[in-house]
C-alpha positions as CSV (number, residue, x, y, z in Angstrom):
1,X,-0.2,-0.2,-0.5
2,X,1.4,3.4,-1.3
3,X,0.1,5.4,2.0
4,X,0.0,3.7,5.5
5,X,0.1,5.3,8.8
6,X,0.9,3.9,12.7
7,X,-0.2,5.9,15.4
8,X,2.1,6.4,18.6
9,X,0.2,7.8,21.3
10,X,2.7,7.4,23.8
11,X,5.6,9.4,21.2
12,X,2.1,11.8,20.6
13,X,2.6,11.4,16.7
14,X,1.5,9.6,13.8
15,X,3.9,8.1,11.2
16,X,2.9,8.1,7.8
17,X,5.0,6.2,5.5
18,X,4.4,6.8,1.7
19,X,6.1,4.8,-0.9
20,X,6.1,4.1,-4.6
21,X,3.6,5.9,-7.3
22,X,1.0,7.7,-4.9
23,X,-2.4,8.9,-6.5
24,X,-4.7,11.2,-5.6
25,X,-7.2,8.7,-4.6
26,X,-4.5,7.2,-2.4
27,X,-3.8,10.1,-0.6
28,X,-7.6,10.8,-0.5
29,X,-8.6,7.1,1.0
30,X,-5.4,7.8,3.7
31,X,-7.2,11.2,4.5
32,X,-10.4,9.9,5.4
33,X,-9.5,6.9,7.1
34,X,-7.2,8.9,9.8
35,X,-10.0,10.9,10.2
36,X,-12.5,8.0,11.0
37,X,-9.7,6.8,13.4
38,X,-10.7,6.5,16.9
39,X,-7.3,6.4,17.6
40,X,-6.8,10.0,16.7
41,X,-6.4,13.0,18.6
42,X,-5.6,17.0,18.4
43,X,-2.2,16.7,20.0
44,X,-1.0,14.4,17.9
45,X,2.0,15.7,15.3
46,X,2.3,14.3,12.0
47,X,5.4,13.1,10.8
48,X,5.4,11.9,7.4
49,X,8.2,10.1,5.5
50,X,8.3,10.5,1.4
51,X,11.9,8.9,0.9
52,X,10.7,6.0,-1.3
53,X,8.2,7.6,-3.2
54,X,8.3,7.4,-6.9
55,X,6.1,9.5,-8.3
56,X,3.5,12.1,-7.0
57,X,-0.1,13.4,-8.2
58,X,0.0,16.2,-10.6
59,X,0.0,20.0,-9.6
60,X,-3.9,19.9,-10.6
61,X,-5.0,16.3,-8.2
62,X,-2.7,18.4,-5.5
63,X,-5.2,21.2,-5.8
64,X,-8.1,18.6,-5.6
65,X,-6.7,16.8,-2.7
66,X,-6.2,20.2,-0.5
67,X,-9.7,20.9,-1.1
68,X,-10.9,17.9,-0.3
69,X,-8.9,18.1,2.8
70,X,-10.4,20.8,3.7
71,X,-14.2,19.7,3.4
72,X,-13.1,17.1,5.9
73,X,-13.5,17.4,9.8
74,X,-10.3,18.9,11.2
75,X,-7.8,15.9,12.6
76,X,-4.7,17.8,13.8
77,X,-5.5,21.6,15.3
78,X,-4.5,23.4,18.7
79,X,-2.0,21.5,20.7
80,X,-4.0,20.2,23.8
81,X,-2.7,17.7,26.3
82,X,-2.0,13.8,25.2
83,X,-4.5,11.7,24.6
84,X,-5.2,9.4,27.6
């Protein structure tokens, strides 16, 4: 899978791993999956490892991703105490 993630509550972050050719649909699916994950809380920071990505969506696709992401519920925002 080109986009996967692991939530480390103890460390306070989400590690996103991207590899190979990454499509706009895969990025949108990742955002939707992450938004629905009950483990996610606003205090988590996000670290994305893109070192293994071989191709990315076009500029217009990236623009549509940013627009679609803006319509999702906020996942990460201001800093709050860590999840318990």
